[in-house]
C-alpha positions as CSV (number, residue, x, y, z in Angstrom):
1,M,-29.6,82.7,25.7
2,E,-32.1,85.2,25.8
3,T,-31.7,86.7,22.7
4,Y,-32.1,82.9,20.4
5,Q,-35.5,82.7,22.1
6,K,-37.6,83.9,19.2
7,E,-35.7,81.4,16.7
8,L,-36.4,78.7,19.6
9,A,-39.5,79.2,19.5
10,R,-40.1,79.1,16.2
11,I,-38.3,75.5,15.7
12,K,-40.4,74.4,18.9
13,E,-43.9,74.9,16.7
14,I,-42.1,73.4,13.8
15,L,-40.7,70.1,15.4
16,K,-44.5,69.6,16.7
17,E,-45.8,70.6,13.3
18,N,-43.7,67.5,11.6
19,S,-44.0,64.7,14.6
20,R,-43.1,62.5,12.1
21,G,-39.7,64.3,13.2
22,M,-37.3,66.1,11.2
23,T,-33.4,66.5,9.8
24,V,-31.2,69.2,10.2
25,T,-31.1,70.8,6.4
26,D,-35.5,70.3,6.7
27,I,-35.7,72.2,9.6
28,S,-33.0,74.6,7.7
29,K,-34.7,75.2,4.5
30,E,-38.2,75.8,6.3
31,L,-36.7,78.2,8.1
32,N,-34.3,80.0,5.9
33,M,-31.7,79.5,8.2
34,N,-28.3,78.7,8.4
35,R,-27.6,74.3,9.0
36,N,-24.7,75.6,11.7
37,S,-27.3,77.6,13.9
38,V,-29.4,75.2,13.1
39,A,-27.0,72.5,14.9
40,K,-26.5,75.5,17.9
41,Y,-30.7,76.1,18.1
42,L,-31.3,72.1,18.5
43,D,-28.0,71.4,21.1
44,I,-30.1,74.2,23.4
45,L,-33.5,72.7,23.0
46,L,-31.9,68.7,24.0
47,I,-30.0,70.2,26.8
48,S,-33.2,72.0,27.6
49,G,-35.6,69.1,27.3
50,H,-37.8,70.6,24.1
51,A,-37.0,68.5,21.6
52,E,-35.7,64.5,21.1
53,M,-33.5,63.6,18.6
54,V,-33.0,59.9,17.1
55,T,-30.3,58.4,14.8
56,F,-31.5,56.7,11.8
57,G,-27.8,55.5,10.0
58,P,-25.8,58.6,9.7
59,A,-29.4,61.0,9.8
60,K,-30.0,62.4,13.3
61,V,-34.5,63.3,12.8
62,F,-35.1,65.6,15.6
63,F,-38.8,65.6,17.7
64,P,-40.3,67.8,19.8
65,S,-40.0,66.8,23.5
66,R,-42.8,64.5,25.2
67,R,-41.2,65.5,28.8
68,I,-44.4,66.0,30.9
69,P,-44.7,70.2,31.4
70,I,-42.8,70.9,35.3
71,S,-46.4,71.9,36.6
72,A,-48.0,67.9,35.9
73,M,-44.5,67.4,37.5
74,L,-44.5,69.0,40.5
75,N,-48.3,67.6,41.6
76,F,-47.0,64.1,41.6
77,T,-45.3,64.0,44.7
78,L,-46.6,63.9,47.7
79,D,-43.7,65.8,49.3
80,Y,-44.3,70.0,49.3
81,V,-42.7,71.4,46.6
82,V,-42.1,75.9,44.8
83,L,-40.0,76.8,42.8
84,F,-38.3,80.7,42.8
85,D,-36.7,83.0,40.5
86,K,-33.3,84.4,41.3
87,E,-34.8,87.3,43.1
88,L,-36.1,84.7,44.7
89,K,-40.3,85.2,44.1
90,V,-42.7,82.3,44.1
91,I,-42.7,81.4,40.9
92,Q,-44.4,77.7,40.5
93,V,-46.9,76.2,43.3
94,N,-47.7,72.1,43.8
95,D,-51.1,71.7,44.4
96,N,-50.1,69.8,48.0
97,L,-48.6,73.1,49.2
98,I,-51.3,74.9,48.3
99,R,-54.0,72.8,49.9
100,L,-52.2,72.2,52.8
101,L,-51.8,75.8,53.5
102,N,-55.3,76.2,52.7
103,I,-54.6,79.5,49.9
104,R,-55.4,80.9,46.1
105,G,-52.6,80.6,44.1
106,D,-52.2,83.4,43.5
107,K,-52.2,84.6,46.3
108,I,-48.6,83.6,46.6
109,I,-47.4,83.8,42.6
110,G,-44.8,86.9,42.8
111,Q,-44.0,87.2,46.6
112,K,-40.8,87.3,47.2
113,I,-39.4,85.4,50.3
114,E,-38.6,87.6,53.0
115,E,-41.9,89.3,52.6
116,T,-44.6,86.9,52.7
117,S,-46.4,86.1,55.8
118,I,-46.4,82.1,55.2
119,S,-45.1,80.7,57.9
120,I,-43.0,78.8,56.8
121,F,-41.7,81.1,54.9
122,R,-40.8,83.1,58.3
123,I,-38.2,80.6,59.6
124,P,-35.4,82.7,58.8
125,E,-33.1,79.3,57.6
126,M,-35.6,79.8,55.0
127,V,-34.4,82.7,53.7
128,E,-30.6,81.9,54.5
129,Y,-30.4,78.6,52.9
130,A,-32.1,79.9,49.6
131,K,-29.9,82.7,48.6
132,K,-27.3,79.6,49.4
133,A,-29.4,77.4,46.6
134,L,-29.1,80.7,44.6
135,D,-25.1,80.3,44.9
136,G,-25.2,76.6,44.2
137,N,-24.9,75.6,46.5
138,E,-28.5,72.5,47.8
139,S,-28.6,72.3,51.7
140,S,-30.8,70.8,53.8
141,L,-33.1,71.0,57.6
142,E,-35.5,70.2,59.5
143,G,-37.3,71.8,61.4
144,S,-41.3,72.5,62.3
145,F,-44.5,74.8,61.6
146,E,-47.8,76.0,62.5
147,V,-50.6,75.1,60.3
148,E,-54.0,76.3,62.2
149,E,-52.9,75.3,64.7
150,E,-51.2,72.0,64.3
151,E,-47.8,72.2,63.9
152,L,-46.4,69.7,61.3
153,Y,-42.5,68.4,61.4
154,F,-40.8,68.8,57.7
155,K,-37.2,67.9,56.2
156,A,-36.4,71.2,53.8
157,K,-34.4,70.5,50.1
158,H,-33.1,74.1,48.3
159,I,-32.0,72.6,45.6
160,P,-29.9,75.7,43.1
161,T,-31.9,75.3,39.3
162,T,-32.0,76.6,36.2
163,F,-34.1,77.3,34.2
164,D,-34.9,76.7,30.5
165,D,-33.9,80.6,29.7
166,G,-30.7,79.9,31.4
167,E,-31.8,81.5,34.7
168,P,-30.6,80.3,38.1
169,G,-33.1,80.0,40.8
170,V,-33.7,77.8,43.6
171,T,-36.4,74.3,44.2
172,L,-37.6,74.1,47.4
173,I,-38.6,70.3,48.3
174,I,-40.6,70.2,51.7
175,E,-41.2,66.3,52.9
176,D,-44.2,66.4,56.1
177,I,-42.3,64.1,58.8
178,T,-44.6,64.0,61.3
179,D,-45.7,61.0,61.6
180,Q,-41.6,59.8,62.2
181,K,-41.5,62.9,64.7
182,V,-44.7,61.6,66.5
183,A,-43.3,58.1,66.3
184,Q,-40.4,58.9,67.4
185,E,-41.1,60.7,70.4
186,K,-43.7,58.5,71.6
187,L,-40.5,55.7,71.3
188,K,-38.7,58.0,73.4
189,R,-41.1,58.5,76.2
190,A,-41.9,54.8,76.0
191,V,-37.4,54.3,76.4
192,N,-37.9,56.9,79.0
193,E,-40.7,55.2,80.2
194,W,-39.3,51.5,80.7
195,E,-35.7,53.1,81.5
196,T,-37.6,54.3,84.7
197,T,-39.1,51.0,85.8
198,F,-36.4,48.9,85.1
199,N,-34.3,50.9,87.5
200,S,-37.2,51.6,90.5
201,I,-37.0,47.4,90.3
202,T,-35.5,47.0,93.5
203,D,-33.8,43.0,93.0
204,M,-31.0,43.1,90.9
205,V,-31.8,42.1,87.0
206,S,-29.5,42.5,84.4
207,I,-30.3,41.3,80.0
208,H,-27.6,38.6,78.6
209,D,-26.8,38.2,75.5
210,K,-25.6,33.8,74.2
211,D,-22.4,34.9,75.1
212,F,-22.2,35.6,78.7
213,N,-22.1,39.0,78.1
214,I,-24.7,41.1,80.2
215,I,-25.6,44.2,77.6
216,K,-27.7,46.2,80.1
217,A,-28.5,46.1,84.1
218,N,-30.8,48.3,86.1
219,N,-29.0,50.8,89.9
220,A,-30.2,47.7,92.3
221,F,-27.8,45.3,90.0
222,A,-25.1,48.1,89.7
223,E,-25.0,48.8,93.6
224,Y,-25.0,45.2,94.6
225,F,-21.9,44.9,92.9
226,H,-20.7,47.9,93.8
227,S,-20.3,49.6,90.4
228,E,-21.0,52.0,87.6
229,L,-23.0,50.6,85.4
230,K,-20.2,51.1,82.9
231,E,-18.2,49.5,84.4
232,I,-20.4,46.4,84.4
233,I,-21.9,46.7,80.6
234,G,-19.6,44.9,78.6
235,K,-18.6,42.0,81.0
236,K,-19.1,38.8,81.0
237,C,-22.5,37.3,83.7
238,Y,-19.5,35.0,85.0
239,E,-16.9,37.9,86.0
240,I,-19.3,40.3,88.1
241,M,-21.3,37.5,89.7
242,H,-18.1,35.0,90.2
243,G,-15.4,36.3,90.5
244,T,-14.5,33.4,87.2
245,K,-13.3,33.8,83.4
246,N,-15.9,30.3,83.6
247,M,-19.3,29.6,83.5
248,H,-20.5,28.9,86.9
249,S,-21.9,25.4,87.1
250,S,-24.9,25.8,88.4
251,C,-25.6,28.8,85.3
252,P,-29.3,29.1,84.7
253,F,-28.9,30.1,81.3
254,K,-27.0,26.6,80.3
255,Q,-30.1,25.0,81.7
256,I,-32.4,27.5,79.5
257,Q,-30.5,27.2,76.7
258,I,-31.3,23.4,76.3
259,S,-35.3,23.7,77.7
260,K,-35.6,27.2,76.1
261,K,-37.7,27.3,79.0
262,P,-37.2,29.7,82.3
263,A,-35.0,28.4,85.3
264,T,-34.4,29.3,89.2
265,V,-31.5,28.0,90.5
266,Q,-30.2,28.5,94.2
267,F,-26.5,28.4,95.6
268,Y,-24.2,29.8,98.1
269,E,-21.3,32.8,96.6
270,P,-18.2,32.8,98.3
271,H,-16.9,34.7,95.4
272,L,-19.5,37.2,97.4
273,G,-20.1,35.6,100.9
274,K,-23.6,35.3,99.9
275,H,-26.9,33.0,99.3
276,L,-28.6,34.3,95.6
277,E,-31.6,33.1,93.8
278,I,-31.4,33.5,90.3
279,S,-34.3,33.7,88.3
280,A,-33.3,33.7,84.4
281,S,-35.7,34.0,81.8
282,P,-35.3,33.0,77.6
283,I,-35.5,35.5,74.7
284,F,-35.9,34.5,71.1
285,D,-35.0,36.1,67.7
286,E,-37.6,36.0,65.1
287,N,-36.2,32.6,64.1
288,G,-37.9,31.5,67.4
289,E,-33.6,31.0,68.7
290,I,-32.8,32.1,72.3
291,S,-30.4,34.9,71.6
292,G,-30.0,35.8,75.6
293,S,-31.5,35.6,78.3
294,V,-33.7,38.0,81.1
295,H,-32.1,38.0,85.3
296,I,-33.7,38.4,87.7
297,M,-31.2,37.9,91.2
298,K,-32.0,37.9,94.6
299,D,-30.4,38.2,97.9
300,V,-31.5,35.9,100.1
301,T,-28.7,34.9,102.8
302,D,-31.2,36.0,105.4
303,R,-33.8,33.9,105.2
304,K,-31.0,31.3,104.8
305,N,-29.3,32.1,107.4
306,K,-33.2,32.4,109.6
307,E,-33.6,29.2,107.4
308,K,-30.7,27.2,109.5
309,S,-30.5,28.9,112.8
310,I,-34.7,27.9,112.7
311,S,-33.3,23.9,111.7
């Protein structure tokens, strides 16, 4: 394709001068060139996006492309974009990355990815995946790098690219996911703190869905029933607490399904040989419907025995 650059440039120039469009015959006469050759060059311009074609009846009319220049396109995105040539030299970089790195564009243009001092390009996978992209393999990675002593998290995609002259290259798109990562870390810490608090409660706490399945329980609950949590989660609450296949007559969840208010019950459980007190509170979904409940269970056997001895 390199031997056609002169002819392609001439056709593009003629199309720009004739914005109303030209047929193959028009261009052939203007350039004094064979129609078949003109048609071949026009196909190249169509494929590369440098020309557009509209059909009017049997005639095909060609126009200069109205596409946006790649330099402008790069600056439309909020991501950071770098274009590399076949030697992995930087040939284009968008304004977002220049501002982020606080450097001048001419300080990075022409540098090889392996030779640059820019921190994000010093990540070994950046070079490795760029080389793979030259071989036609798209790849992605996540990582972090420092900019002015601040750690930024990113998601990068290396995309195999073919430029107008037919030469291979690589488009590197870097997405800033710092806010997402920070939010995930905060959520993770919150979950860990909740788990620690949940398991530090000495009362037996369990969370049930609307079908009486235990979906969460603390360590005190598991220890009381001499079981591991994995043996309890997913079981019906009445299987664990009452050793039955049916709901207990004093089930507090049945009460809160009707009242939609917290309920507390006390009863003697022959399956355990214990007096229990269970307080249950409803869990509501976004529609205001009960989707489950939180149960706090206490063993009040000693208290009941003392009351009985006093009486």
